[in-house]
N, CA, C and O atoms as CSV, one atom per row, in Angstrom:
chain,resi,resn,atom,element,x,y,z
A,1,MET,N,N,0.953,-1.242,-0.381
A,1,MET,CA,C,0.275,-0.186,0.261
A,1,MET,C,C,0.496,1.258,0.073
A,1,MET,O,O,-0.281,2.166,-0.224
A,2,LYS,N,N,1.753,1.232,0.323
A,2,LYS,CA,C,2.909,2.569,0.716
A,2,LYS,C,C,2.821,3.227,-0.508
A,2,LYS,O,O,2.512,4.400,-0.717
A,3,GLU,N,N,3.330,1.757,-1.826
A,3,GLU,CA,C,3.399,2.531,-3.397
A,3,GLU,C,C,2.735,2.834,-3.477
A,3,GLU,O,O,2.968,3.835,-4.155
A,4,VAL,N,N,1.963,2.812,-3.330
A,4,VAL,CA,C,0.413,3.253,-4.304
A,4,VAL,C,C,0.806,4.910,-3.997
A,4,VAL,O,O,0.937,5.888,-4.732
A,5,LEU,N,N,0.964,4.604,-1.971
A,5,LEU,CA,C,0.514,6.397,-1.715
A,5,LEU,C,C,2.014,6.819,-2.031
A,5,LEU,O,O,2.343,7.981,-2.271
A,6,ASP,N,N,2.606,6.082,-2.011
A,6,ASP,CA,C,4.599,6.863,-2.958
A,6,ASP,C,C,4.301,7.549,-4.395
A,6,ASP,O,O,4.616,8.692,-4.726
A,7,TYR,N,N,3.485,6.390,-5.318
A,7,TYR,CA,C,2.300,7.164,-6.615
A,7,TYR,C,C,2.432,8.335,-6.095
A,7,TYR,O,O,3.246,9.257,-6.062
A,8,LEU,N,N,0.914,7.916,-5.503
A,8,LEU,CA,C,-0.045,9.163,-6.564
A,8,LEU,C,C,0.420,10.340,-5.547
A,8,LEU,O,O,0.196,11.483,-5.946
A,9,ASN,N,N,0.932,10.219,-4.503
A,9,ASN,CA,C,1.795,11.992,-3.673
A,9,ASN,C,C,2.855,12.310,-4.973
A,9,ASN,O,O,2.763,13.395,-5.546
A,10,ALA,N,N,4.055,11.118,-5.485
A,10,ALA,CA,C,4.395,11.739,-6.548
A,10,ALA,C,C,3.802,12.442,-8.182
A,10,ALA,O,O,4.512,13.276,-8.745
A,11,CYS,N,N,3.336,12.286,-8.402
A,11,CYS,CA,C,2.086,12.018,-8.953
A,11,CYS,C,C,1.609,13.549,-9.244
A,11,CYS,O,O,1.856,14.270,-10.211
A,12,GLY,N,N,0.625,13.864,-7.742
A,12,GLY,CA,C,0.018,15.514,-7.638
A,12,GLY,C,C,-1.648,15.218,-7.641
A,12,GLY,O,O,-2.569,15.190,-6.825
A,13,THR,N,N,-1.404,14.985,-9.301
A,13,THR,CA,C,-3.272,15.048,-9.464
A,13,THR,C,C,-3.063,13.268,-9.691
A,13,THR,O,O,-2.034,12.597,-9.771
A,14,PHE,N,N,-4.685,12.835,-9.755
A,14,PHE,CA,C,-4.664,11.444,-9.847
A,14,PHE,C,C,-5.828,12.191,-10.234
A,14,PHE,O,O,-6.069,13.372,-9.981
A,15,TYR,N,N,-7.095,10.679,-11.411
A,15,TYR,CA,C,-8.071,11.258,-11.519
A,15,TYR,C,C,-9.097,9.794,-11.278
A,15,TYR,O,O,-8.899,8.657,-11.706
A,16,LEU,N,N,-9.944,10.186,-10.649
A,16,LEU,CA,C,-10.990,9.581,-9.748
A,16,LEU,C,C,-12.310,9.251,-10.780
A,16,LEU,O,O,-12.908,10.032,-11.521
A,17,ALA,N,N,-12.597,7.383,-10.478
A,17,ALA,CA,C,-13.706,7.107,-12.112
A,17,ALA,C,C,-15.229,7.121,-10.558
A,17,ALA,O,O,-14.853,7.249,-9.392
A,18,THR,N,N,-15.780,7.068,-10.675
A,18,THR,CA,C,-17.792,6.816,-10.950
A,18,THR,C,C,-18.726,6.704,-11.152
A,18,THR,O,O,-19.219,7.705,-11.671
A,19,THR,N,N,-19.399,5.872,-11.004
A,19,THR,CA,C,-20.352,5.916,-12.226
A,19,THR,C,C,-21.667,7.219,-11.468
A,19,THR,O,O,-21.730,7.868,-10.423
A,20,GLU,N,N,-22.257,7.115,-12.312
A,20,GLU,CA,C,-23.602,8.020,-12.039
A,20,GLU,C,C,-24.451,7.019,-13.318
A,20,GLU,O,O,-24.274,7.083,-14.534
A,21,GLY,N,N,-25.615,5.908,-12.373
A,21,GLY,CA,C,-26.308,5.938,-13.520
A,21,GLY,C,C,-25.389,4.695,-14.607
A,21,GLY,O,O,-24.444,3.952,-14.342
A,22,ASP,N,N,-25.897,4.833,-15.426
A,22,ASP,CA,C,-24.351,3.996,-16.554
A,22,ASP,C,C,-23.871,4.557,-17.117
A,22,ASP,O,O,-23.380,4.086,-18.143
A,23,GLN,N,N,-23.619,6.745,-16.597
A,23,GLN,CA,C,-22.925,6.894,-17.085
A,23,GLN,C,C,-20.883,6.783,-16.537
A,23,GLN,O,O,-20.721,5.997,-15.603
A,24,PRO,N,N,-20.046,7.215,-16.860
A,24,PRO,CA,C,-19.220,7.192,-15.934
A,24,PRO,C,C,-18.942,8.204,-15.767
A,24,PRO,O,O,-19.098,8.795,-16.835
A,25,ARG,N,N,-18.431,9.150,-14.690
A,25,ARG,CA,C,-17.663,10.367,-14.346
A,25,ARG,C,C,-16.405,10.614,-13.746
A,25,ARG,O,O,-16.451,10.176,-12.596
A,26,VAL,N,N,-14.871,11.310,-14.097
A,26,VAL,CA,C,-14.317,11.460,-13.957
A,26,VAL,C,C,-13.893,12.350,-13.207
A,26,VAL,O,O,-14.014,13.409,-13.824
A,27,ARG,N,N,-13.462,12.526,-12.224
A,27,ARG,CA,C,-12.372,14.050,-12.176
A,27,ARG,C,C,-11.870,14.041,-11.022
A,27,ARG,O,O,-12.066,13.588,-9.894
A,28,PRO,N,N,-10.842,14.953,-11.871
A,28,PRO,CA,C,-9.237,15.162,-11.160
A,28,PRO,C,C,-9.554,15.062,-9.647
A,28,PRO,O,O,-10.689,15.153,-9.181
A,29,PHE,N,N,-8.098,14.807,-8.730
A,29,PHE,CA,C,-8.170,14.927,-6.947
A,29,PHE,C,C,-6.412,15.290,-7.127
A,29,PHE,O,O,-5.821,15.721,-8.117
A,30,GLY,N,N,-5.875,14.927,-5.750
A,30,GLY,CA,C,-4.844,15.252,-5.572
A,30,GLY,C,C,-4.231,14.912,-4.006
A,30,GLY,O,O,-3.024,14.763,-3.813
A,31,ALA,N,N,-5.463,14.794,-2.707
A,31,ALA,CA,C,-5.213,14.050,-1.825
A,31,ALA,C,C,-5.226,12.807,-1.260
A,31,ALA,O,O,-6.038,11.916,-1.504
A,32,VAL,N,N,-4.260,12.767,-0.462
A,32,VAL,CA,C,-4.612,10.769,0.229
A,32,VAL,C,C,-3.576,10.588,0.930
A,32,VAL,O,O,-2.374,10.849,0.896
A,33,SER,N,N,-4.338,10.066,1.592
A,33,SER,CA,C,-3.391,9.490,3.130
A,33,SER,C,C,-3.103,8.387,3.293
A,33,SER,O,O,-3.290,7.678,2.304
A,34,GLU,N,N,-2.424,7.560,4.774
A,34,GLU,CA,C,-2.373,6.614,5.227
A,34,GLU,C,C,-3.051,7.001,6.335
A,34,GLU,O,O,-2.855,8.044,6.958
A,35,PHE,N,N,-4.297,5.688,6.718
A,35,PHE,CA,C,-4.265,5.556,8.169
A,35,PHE,C,C,-4.265,4.786,8.734
A,35,PHE,O,O,-5.442,4.450,8.870
A,36,GLU,N,N,-3.353,3.865,9.498
A,36,GLU,CA,C,-3.634,2.510,10.294
A,36,GLU,C,C,-4.277,2.062,9.150
A,36,GLU,O,O,-5.378,1.621,8.823
A,37,GLY,N,N,-2.900,2.406,8.519
A,37,GLY,CA,C,-2.491,0.834,7.339
A,37,GLY,C,C,-3.422,0.648,5.636
A,37,GLY,O,O,-3.124,-0.204,4.799
A,38,LYS,N,N,-4.357,1.505,5.510
A,38,LYS,CA,C,-5.482,2.443,5.043
A,38,LYS,C,C,-4.570,3.813,4.396
A,38,LYS,O,O,-3.607,4.505,4.724
A,39,LEU,N,N,-5.638,3.689,3.170
A,39,LEU,CA,C,-5.568,4.459,1.465
A,39,LEU,C,C,-6.871,5.600,1.675
A,39,LEU,O,O,-8.027,5.270,1.410
A,40,TYR,N,N,-6.585,6.731,2.094
A,40,TYR,CA,C,-8.035,7.450,2.215
A,40,TYR,C,C,-7.703,8.225,0.659
A,40,TYR,O,O,-6.863,8.047,-0.223
A,41,ILE,N,N,-8.541,8.912,0.809
A,41,ILE,CA,C,-9.143,9.739,-0.498
A,41,ILE,C,C,-10.105,11.426,0.472
A,41,ILE,O,O,-10.786,11.155,1.461
A,42,ALA,N,N,-10.045,12.315,0.204
A,42,ALA,CA,C,-11.185,12.775,0.325
A,42,ALA,C,C,-11.648,13.766,0.282
A,42,ALA,O,O,-10.757,14.615,0.291
A,43,THR,N,N,-13.144,14.432,0.212
A,43,THR,CA,C,-14.309,14.384,-0.584
A,43,THR,C,C,-15.012,15.970,0.280
A,43,THR,O,O,-14.455,16.519,1.230
A,44,ASN,N,N,-16.216,16.397,-0.313
A,44,ASN,CA,C,-16.273,17.455,0.487
A,44,ASN,C,C,-18.118,16.131,-0.102
A,44,ASN,O,O,-18.629,15.591,-1.083
A,45,ASN,N,N,-18.312,16.325,1.400
A,45,ASN,CA,C,-20.067,16.013,1.414
A,45,ASN,C,C,-21.281,16.300,0.885
A,45,ASN,O,O,-22.342,15.737,1.157
A,46,LYS,N,N,-21.029,17.561,-0.196
A,46,LYS,CA,C,-22.270,18.508,-0.523
A,46,LYS,C,C,-22.413,18.144,-2.204
A,46,LYS,O,O,-23.515,18.031,-2.742
A,47,LYS,N,N,-20.763,17.937,-3.130
A,47,LYS,CA,C,-20.436,16.586,-4.183
A,47,LYS,C,C,-20.784,15.874,-5.210
A,47,LYS,O,O,-20.682,14.697,-4.863
A,48,ASN,N,N,-21.172,15.950,-6.383
A,48,ASN,CA,C,-22.142,14.941,-6.566
A,48,ASN,C,C,-20.864,13.642,-6.204
A,48,ASN,O,O,-21.453,13.151,-5.241
A,49,VAL,N,N,-20.103,13.145,-6.276
A,49,VAL,CA,C,-19.059,12.198,-6.573
A,49,VAL,C,C,-18.988,12.375,-5.246
A,49,VAL,O,O,-17.764,12.281,-5.149
A,50,PHE,N,N,-19.582,12.671,-3.481
A,50,PHE,CA,C,-19.344,11.654,-2.362
A,50,PHE,C,C,-20.594,11.489,-3.108
A,50,PHE,O,O,-20.277,11.276,-4.278
A,51,ASP,N,N,-22.287,11.489,-2.932
A,51,ASP,CA,C,-23.635,10.525,-3.195
A,51,ASP,C,C,-23.325,9.479,-4.568
A,51,ASP,O,O,-24.077,8.557,-4.885
A,52,GLN,N,N,-21.936,9.874,-5.361
A,52,GLN,CA,C,-22.312,8.989,-6.192
A,52,GLN,C,C,-21.306,7.700,-6.113
A,52,GLN,O,O,-21.325,6.554,-6.563
A,53,MET,N,N,-20.369,8.521,-5.263
A,53,MET,CA,C,-19.243,6.439,-4.280
A,53,MET,C,C,-20.806,6.064,-3.089
A,53,MET,O,O,-21.536,5.074,-3.142
A,54,LYS,N,N,-20.884,7.107,-2.238
A,54,LYS,CA,C,-21.827,6.277,-1.217
A,54,LYS,C,C,-23.723,5.083,-1.892
A,54,LYS,O,O,-24.360,4.093,-1.533
A,55,LYS,N,N,-23.750,6.000,-2.831
A,55,LYS,CA,C,-24.642,4.815,-4.180
A,55,LYS,C,C,-23.636,3.550,-4.358
A,55,LYS,O,O,-23.736,2.467,-3.782
A,56,ASN,N,N,-22.971,3.814,-4.984
A,56,ASN,CA,C,-22.067,2.671,-6.139
A,56,ASN,C,C,-20.228,2.976,-5.497
A,56,ASN,O,O,-19.656,4.058,-5.631
A,57,PRO,N,N,-19.764,2.055,-4.998
A,57,PRO,CA,C,-18.831,2.370,-3.683
A,57,PRO,C,C,-17.054,1.514,-5.174
A,57,PRO,O,O,-16.092,0.746,-5.151
A,58,LYS,N,N,-17.344,1.877,-5.538
A,58,LYS,CA,C,-16.511,0.562,-6.418
A,58,LYS,C,C,-16.246,2.029,-7.635
A,58,LYS,O,O,-16.845,2.338,-8.665
A,59,VAL,N,N,-14.765,2.823,-6.710
A,59,VAL,CA,C,-13.709,3.679,-7.652
A,59,VAL,C,C,-12.837,3.001,-8.747
A,59,VAL,O,O,-12.820,1.774,-8.650
A,60,GLU,N,N,-12.303,3.387,-9.496
A,60,GLU,CA,C,-11.032,3.674,-10.342
A,60,GLU,C,C,-10.697,4.767,-10.340
A,60,GLU,O,O,-11.371,5.713,-10.745
A,61,ILE,N,N,-8.936,4.839,-9.607
A,61,ILE,CA,C,-8.472,5.482,-10.346
A,61,ILE,C,C,-6.974,5.370,-11.003
A,61,ILE,O,O,-6.303,4.341,-10.918
A,62,SER,N,N,-6.371,7.015,-11.922
A,62,SER,CA,C,-5.877,6.426,-12.857
A,62,SER,C,C,-5.137,7.423,-12.013
A,62,SER,O,O,-5.628,7.967,-11.024
A,63,ALA,N,N,-3.808,7.647,-12.512
A,63,ALA,CA,C,-2.810,8.643,-12.642
A,63,ALA,C,C,-1.300,8.615,-13.487
A,63,ALA,O,O,-0.371,8.057,-12.904
A,64,MET,N,N,-1.038,9.224,-14.890
A,64,MET,CA,C,1.177,9.038,-14.847
A,64,MET,C,C,2.465,9.719,-13.555
A,64,MET,O,O,2.508,10.730,-12.855
A,65,ASN,N,N,3.016,8.987,-13.682
A,65,ASN,CA,C,4.077,9.650,-13.957
A,65,ASN,C,C,5.570,9.061,-13.906
A,65,ASN,O,O,5.995,8.398,-12.960
A,66,LYS,N,N,6.443,9.453,-15.262
A,66,LYS,CA,C,7.319,8.965,-15.476
A,66,LYS,C,C,7.465,7.894,-16.912
A,66,LYS,O,O,8.427,7.199,-17.238
A,67,GLY,N,N,6.316,8.045,-17.500
A,67,GLY,CA,C,6.688,7.664,-18.429
A,67,GLY,C,C,5.759,6.097,-17.195
A,67,GLY,O,O,6.763,5.386,-17.142
A,68,THR,N,N,4.830,5.406,-16.467
A,68,THR,CA,C,4.969,5.338,-15.925
A,68,THR,C,C,2.800,5.252,-15.788
A,68,THR,O,O,2.023,6.030,-16.341
A,69,TRP,N,N,2.555,4.450,-15.181
A,69,TRP,CA,C,0.625,4.886,-15.004
A,69,TRP,C,C,0.484,4.190,-14.099
A,69,TRP,O,O,1.428,3.566,-13.614
A,70,ILE,N,N,-0.893,4.117,-13.587
A,70,ILE,CA,C,-0.928,3.117,-12.011
A,70,ILE,C,C,-2.701,3.449,-13.435
A,70,ILE,O,O,-3.109,4.020,-14.446
A,71,ARG,N,N,-3.151,2.072,-11.775
A,71,ARG,CA,C,-4.972,2.664,-12.137
A,71,ARG,C,C,-5.188,0.925,-10.765
A,71,ARG,O,O,-4.782,-0.237,-10.749
A,72,LEU,N,N,-5.950,1.714,-9.980
A,72,LEU,CA,C,-6.366,1.814,-8.998
A,72,LEU,C,C,-7.794,1.434,-9.212
A,72,LEU,O,O,-8.604,2.220,-9.702
A,73,GLU,N,N,-8.323,-0.718,-8.549
A,73,GLU,CA,C,-9.844,-0.274,-8.302
A,73,GLU,C,C,-9.657,-0.583,-7.337
A,73,GLU,O,O,-8.613,-1.173,-7.059
A,74,ALA,N,N,-10.896,-0.222,-6.146
A,74,ALA,CA,C,-11.397,-0.324,-4.871
A,74,ALA,C,C,-12.363,0.249,-4.666
A,74,ALA,O,O,-12.571,1.229,-5.383
A,75,GLU,N,N,-13.741,-0.228,-3.223
A,75,GLU,CA,C,-15.052,0.285,-2.740
A,75,GLU,C,C,-14.230,0.921,-2.153
A,75,GLU,O,O,-13.298,0.497,-1.471
A,76,ALA,N,N,-14.698,2.600,-2.516
A,76,ALA,CA,C,-14.257,3.261,-1.191
A,76,ALA,C,C,-15.587,3.679,0.032
A,76,ALA,O,O,-16.753,3.940,-0.266
A,77,ILE,N,N,-15.101,3.648,1.182
A,77,ILE,CA,C,-16.111,3.376,2.321
A,77,ILE,C,C,-15.859,4.395,3.386
A,77,ILE,O,O,-14.836,4.530,4.057
A,78,GLN,N,N,-17.153,5.206,3.434
A,78,GLN,CA,C,-16.772,6.957,4.351
A,78,GLN,C,C,-16.282,6.485,5.616
A,78,GLN,O,O,-16.919,5.633,6.236
A,79,ASP,N,N,-15.144,6.991,6.080
A,79,ASP,CA,C,-15.016,7.108,7.169
A,79,ASP,C,C,-15.095,7.862,7.791
A,79,ASP,O,O,-14.274,8.778,7.729
A,80,ASP,N,N,-16.295,7.876,8.869
A,80,ASP,CA,C,-16.575,9.484,10.065
A,80,ASP,C,C,-16.068,10.512,10.523
A,80,ASP,O,O,-16.210,11.734,10.481
A,81,ARG,N,N,-14.977,9.180,11.309
A,81,ARG,CA,C,-14.794,9.302,12.603
A,81,ARG,C,C,-13.274,11.048,12.207
A,81,ARG,O,O,-12.291,11.359,11.534
A,82,ARG,N,N,-14.368,11.612,13.420
A,82,ARG,CA,C,-12.317,13.468,13.410
A,82,ARG,C,C,-10.947,12.938,13.804
A,82,ARG,O,O,-10.029,13.757,13.766
A,83,GLU,N,N,-10.550,11.142,14.342
A,83,GLU,CA,C,-9.206,11.179,13.413
A,83,GLU,C,C,-8.601,10.657,12.404
A,83,GLU,O,O,-7.397,10.587,12.157
A,84,ALA,N,N,-9.833,10.160,11.626
A,84,ALA,CA,C,-9.333,10.611,10.498
A,84,ALA,C,C,-9.913,11.501,8.918
A,84,ALA,O,O,-9.962,11.362,7.696
A,85,ARG,N,N,-10.170,12.189,9.722
A,85,ARG,CA,C,-10.168,12.993,8.654
A,85,ARG,C,C,-9.118,14.145,9.041
A,85,ARG,O,O,-8.574,14.812,8.160
A,86,GLU,N,N,-8.689,14.476,11.343
A,86,GLU,CA,C,-7.336,15.024,11.272
A,86,GLU,C,C,-6.097,14.624,9.292
A,86,GLU,O,O,-5.782,15.239,8.273
A,87,ALA,N,N,-5.807,12.621,10.199
A,87,ALA,CA,C,-4.836,12.283,9.933
A,87,ALA,C,C,-4.724,12.442,8.727
A,87,ALA,O,O,-3.523,12.375,8.466
A,88,MET,N,N,-5.952,12.808,6.851
A,88,MET,CA,C,-6.477,13.355,5.652
A,88,MET,C,C,-6.046,15.628,6.287
A,88,MET,O,O,-5.669,16.598,5.630
A,89,MET,N,N,-6.091,15.604,6.476
A,89,MET,CA,C,-5.591,17.286,7.027
A,89,MET,C,C,-4.651,17.039,7.875
A,89,MET,O,O,-4.577,18.000,8.641
A,90,GLU,N,N,-4.270,16.639,8.004
A,90,GLU,CA,C,-2.525,17.057,7.912
A,90,GLU,C,C,-1.286,16.223,7.315
A,90,GLU,O,O,-0.142,16.089,7.749
A,91,ALA,N,N,-2.051,15.597,5.918
A,91,ALA,CA,C,-1.193,14.692,5.267
A,91,ALA,C,C,-1.441,16.333,3.488
A,91,ALA,O,O,-1.218,16.484,2.287
A,92,ASN,N,N,-1.777,16.746,4.192
A,92,ASN,CA,C,-2.677,16.947,3.459
A,92,ASN,C,C,-2.940,17.830,3.081
A,92,ASN,O,O,-3.671,18.062,2.118
A,93,LYS,N,N,-1.811,19.293,4.495
A,93,LYS,CA,C,-2.643,21.201,5.404
A,93,LYS,C,C,-2.328,21.683,3.489
A,93,LYS,O,O,-3.014,22.084,2.549
A,94,ALA,N,N,-0.931,21.338,3.733
A,94,ALA,CA,C,-2.132,22.889,2.297
A,94,ALA,C,C,-2.829,22.860,0.885
A,94,ALA,O,O,-3.062,23.777,0.097
A,95,SER,N,N,-3.021,21.846,0.838
A,95,SER,CA,C,-4.044,21.925,0.199
A,95,SER,C,C,-5.854,21.240,0.720
A,95,SER,O,O,-6.579,20.398,0.191
A,96,LEU,N,N,-5.940,21.696,1.380
A,96,LEU,CA,C,-7.405,20.603,1.770
A,96,LEU,C,C,-7.662,21.685,2.699
A,96,LEU,O,O,-8.846,21.795,3.016
A,97,SER,N,N,-6.404,22.970,3.501
A,97,SER,CA,C,-7.111,23.315,4.536
A,97,SER,C,C,-7.706,24.812,3.898
A,97,SER,O,O,-8.541,25.557,4.412
A,98,LYS,N,N,-7.223,24.919,3.041
A,98,LYS,CA,C,-7.554,25.993,2.503
A,98,LYS,C,C,-9.645,25.553,1.832
A,98,LYS,O,O,-10.815,25.746,1.502
A,99,MET,N,N,-9.112,25.252,1.961
A,99,MET,CA,C,-11.196,24.373,1.354
A,99,MET,C,C,-11.876,23.806,2.777
A,99,MET,O,O,-13.006,23.866,3.260
A,100,TYR,N,N,-11.203,23.501,2.997
A,100,TYR,CA,C,-12.009,22.741,4.947
A,100,TYR,C,C,-11.167,22.488,5.751
A,100,TYR,O,O,-9.957,22.471,5.524
A,101,SER,N,N,-11.940,22.162,7.241
A,101,SER,CA,C,-11.116,21.284,8.313
A,101,SER,C,C,-12.233,21.365,8.853
A,101,SER,O,O,-13.294,21.963,8.673
A,102,VAL,N,N,-11.517,20.196,9.997
A,102,VAL,CA,C,-11.589,19.040,10.624
A,102,VAL,C,C,-13.554,19.197,10.695
A,102,VAL,O,O,-14.364,18.473,10.117
A,103,ASP,N,N,-13.792,20.213,11.469
A,103,ASP,CA,C,-15.197,19.809,12.122
A,103,ASP,C,C,-16.197,20.847,11.039
A,103,ASP,O,O,-17.297,21.269,11.398
A,104,ASP,N,N,-15.818,21.035,10.198
A,104,ASP,CA,C,-16.901,21.678,9.170
A,104,ASP,C,C,-17.958,21.191,8.734
A,104,ASP,O,O,-18.607,21.664,7.801
A,105,GLY,N,N,-18.201,20.311,9.295
A,105,GLY,CA,C,-19.479,19.225,9.073
A,105,GLY,C,C,-19.522,18.890,6.544
A,105,GLY,O,O,-20.200,18.094,5.895
A,106,ILE,N,N,-18.880,19.538,6.246
A,106,ILE,CA,C,-18.664,19.382,5.172
A,106,ILE,C,C,-17.540,17.565,4.717
A,106,ILE,O,O,-17.697,16.564,4.018
A,107,PHE,N,N,-16.329,18.222,5.818
A,107,PHE,CA,C,-15.106,17.492,4.536
A,107,PHE,C,C,-14.905,16.214,5.101
A,107,PHE,O,O,-14.788,15.866,6.276
A,108,GLU,N,N,-14.883,15.444,3.814
A,108,GLU,CA,C,-14.756,13.600,4.068
A,108,GLU,C,C,-13.354,13.015,2.971
A,108,GLU,O,O,-12.492,13.294,2.137
A,109,VAL,N,N,-14.289,11.589,4.156
A,109,VAL,CA,C,-13.061,11.052,3.658
A,109,VAL,C,C,-13.259,9.166,4.163
A,109,VAL,O,O,-13.836,8.649,5.120
A,110,LEU,N,N,-12.396,8.514,2.876
A,110,LEU,CA,C,-12.897,7.470,2.443
A,110,LEU,C,C,-11.554,6.453,2.262
A,110,LEU,O,O,-10.469,6.369,1.687
A,111,TYR,N,N,-12.033,6.078,2.754
A,111,TYR,CA,C,-10.598,4.006,2.606
A,111,TYR,C,C,-11.058,3.191,1.365
A,111,TYR,O,O,-11.986,2.384,1.311
A,112,LEU,N,N,-10.186,3.586,0.354
A,112,LEU,CA,C,-9.710,2.070,0.130
A,112,LEU,C,C,-9.665,1.051,0.271
A,112,LEU,O,O,-8.625,0.548,0.695
A,113,LYS,N,N,-11.143,0.031,-0.119
A,113,LYS,CA,C,-11.416,-1.766,0.200
A,113,LYS,C,C,-10.997,-1.859,-0.933
A,113,LYS,O,O,-10.853,-1.117,-1.905
A,114,ASN,N,N,-10.593,-4.179,-0.340
A,114,ASN,CA,C,-10.722,-4.487,-1.558
A,114,ASN,C,C,-9.420,-4.165,-2.759
A,114,ASN,O,O,-8.967,-5.180,-3.288
A,115,ALA,N,N,-8.842,-2.880,-3.179
A,115,ALA,CA,C,-7.435,-2.515,-4.161
A,115,ALA,C,C,-7.032,-3.579,-4.000
A,115,ALA,O,O,-6.594,-4.438,-3.234
A,116,THR,N,N,-7.525,-3.045,-5.724
A,116,THR,CA,C,-5.912,-3.784,-7.099
A,116,THR,C,C,-5.191,-2.326,-7.917
A,116,THR,O,O,-5.583,-1.623,-8.848
A,117,ALA,N,N,-3.686,-2.302,-6.847
A,117,ALA,CA,C,-2.845,-1.121,-7.582
A,117,ALA,C,C,-2.592,-1.912,-9.063
A,117,ALA,O,O,-2.840,-3.103,-8.874
A,118,THR,N,N,-2.390,-1.792,-9.767
A,118,THR,CA,C,-1.019,-1.870,-11.364
A,118,THR,C,C,-0.862,-1.218,-11.663
A,118,THR,O,O,-1.480,-0.157,-11.745
A,119,ILE,N,N,0.412,-1.668,-12.098
A,119,ILE,CA,C,0.670,0.533,-12.229
A,119,ILE,C,C,1.836,-0.094,-13.479
A,119,ILE,O,O,2.575,-1.061,-13.295
A,120,CYS,N,N,1.791,0.402,-14.242
A,120,CYS,CA,C,2.386,-0.078,-15.963
A,120,CYS,C,C,3.512,0.488,-15.790
A,120,CYS,O,O,3.931,1.202,-14.878
A,121,SER,N,N,4.426,-0.250,-17.665
A,121,SER,CA,C,4.590,0.738,-18.146
A,121,SER,C,C,5.020,0.013,-18.863
A,121,SER,O,O,5.134,-1.201,-18.690
A,122,PHE,N,N,5.545,1.069,-20.429
A,122,PHE,CA,C,5.827,0.207,-22.068
A,122,PHE,C,C,6.405,-0.183,-21.951
A,122,PHE,O,O,6.319,-1.310,-22.438
A,123,THR,N,N,7.861,0.157,-21.132
A,123,THR,CA,C,9.214,-1.535,-21.071
A,123,THR,C,C,9.006,-2.660,-20.378
A,123,THR,O,O,9.657,-3.701,-20.470
A,124,GLY,N,N,8.041,-2.429,-19.645
A,124,GLY,CA,C,8.395,-3.953,-18.552
A,124,GLY,C,C,7.391,-4.125,-18.571
A,124,GLY,O,O,6.602,-3.783,-19.452
A,125,GLU,N,N,7.034,-5.086,-16.951
A,125,GLU,CA,C,5.728,-6.288,-16.796
A,125,GLU,C,C,4.661,-5.708,-15.976
A,125,GLU,O,O,4.589,-6.113,-14.816
A,126,PRO,N,N,4.071,-5.092,-16.259
A,126,PRO,CA,C,2.645,-5.167,-14.816
A,126,PRO,C,C,3.107,-5.253,-13.660
A,126,PRO,O,O,3.687,-6.276,-13.295
A,127,LYS,N,N,2.891,-3.907,-12.648
A,127,LYS,CA,C,3.038,-4.927,-11.212
A,127,LYS,C,C,1.679,-4.387,-10.346
A,127,LYS,O,O,1.195,-3.293,-10.058
A,128,VAL,N,N,1.358,-5.818,-10.107
A,128,VAL,CA,C,0.211,-5.951,-8.727
A,128,VAL,C,C,0.924,-5.879,-8.035
A,128,VAL,O,O,2.025,-6.397,-7.845
A,129,ILE,N,N,-0.361,-4.398,-7.032
A,129,ILE,CA,C,-0.520,-4.574,-5.559
A,129,ILE,C,C,-2.039,-4.582,-4.675
A,129,ILE,O,O,-2.937,-3.743,-4.736
A,130,LYS,N,N,-1.964,-5.955,-3.769
A,130,LYS,CA,C,-3.302,-6.283,-3.551
A,130,LYS,C,C,-3.651,-5.362,-1.984
A,130,LYS,O,O,-2.878,-4.505,-1.558
A,131,PHE,N,N,-4.455,-5.603,-1.552
A,131,PHE,CA,C,-4.544,-4.744,-0.597
A,131,PHE,C,C,-6.388,-4.377,-0.248
A,131,PHE,O,O,-6.703,-3.577,0.633
């Protein structure tokens, strides 16, 4: 899981795909952290993406870095504990503190469950990481 976290942090921006009915929806994300051995993402509970993940927790993340790319399949599970929000805020203070506070009522964190990450390149074999 640490390799996936490091990869996503190195990318800076990664793209999260959800579904809305039968339509895929993709948008850029940038906040990721580790808490209690799980990989977390963050969003705002007023956004459509949050509603989409609540209705169908299956998500995919994709990003590119230095001639490689990652595809990460998982289930996004809401964690409403303050400690989880604090960990995310601490790991992403520069970007998240401009938009959220830990107790603002809109800041949400979700961990990735049953995750499979595949890191690929044009020159090597894919590397699969499950967590």
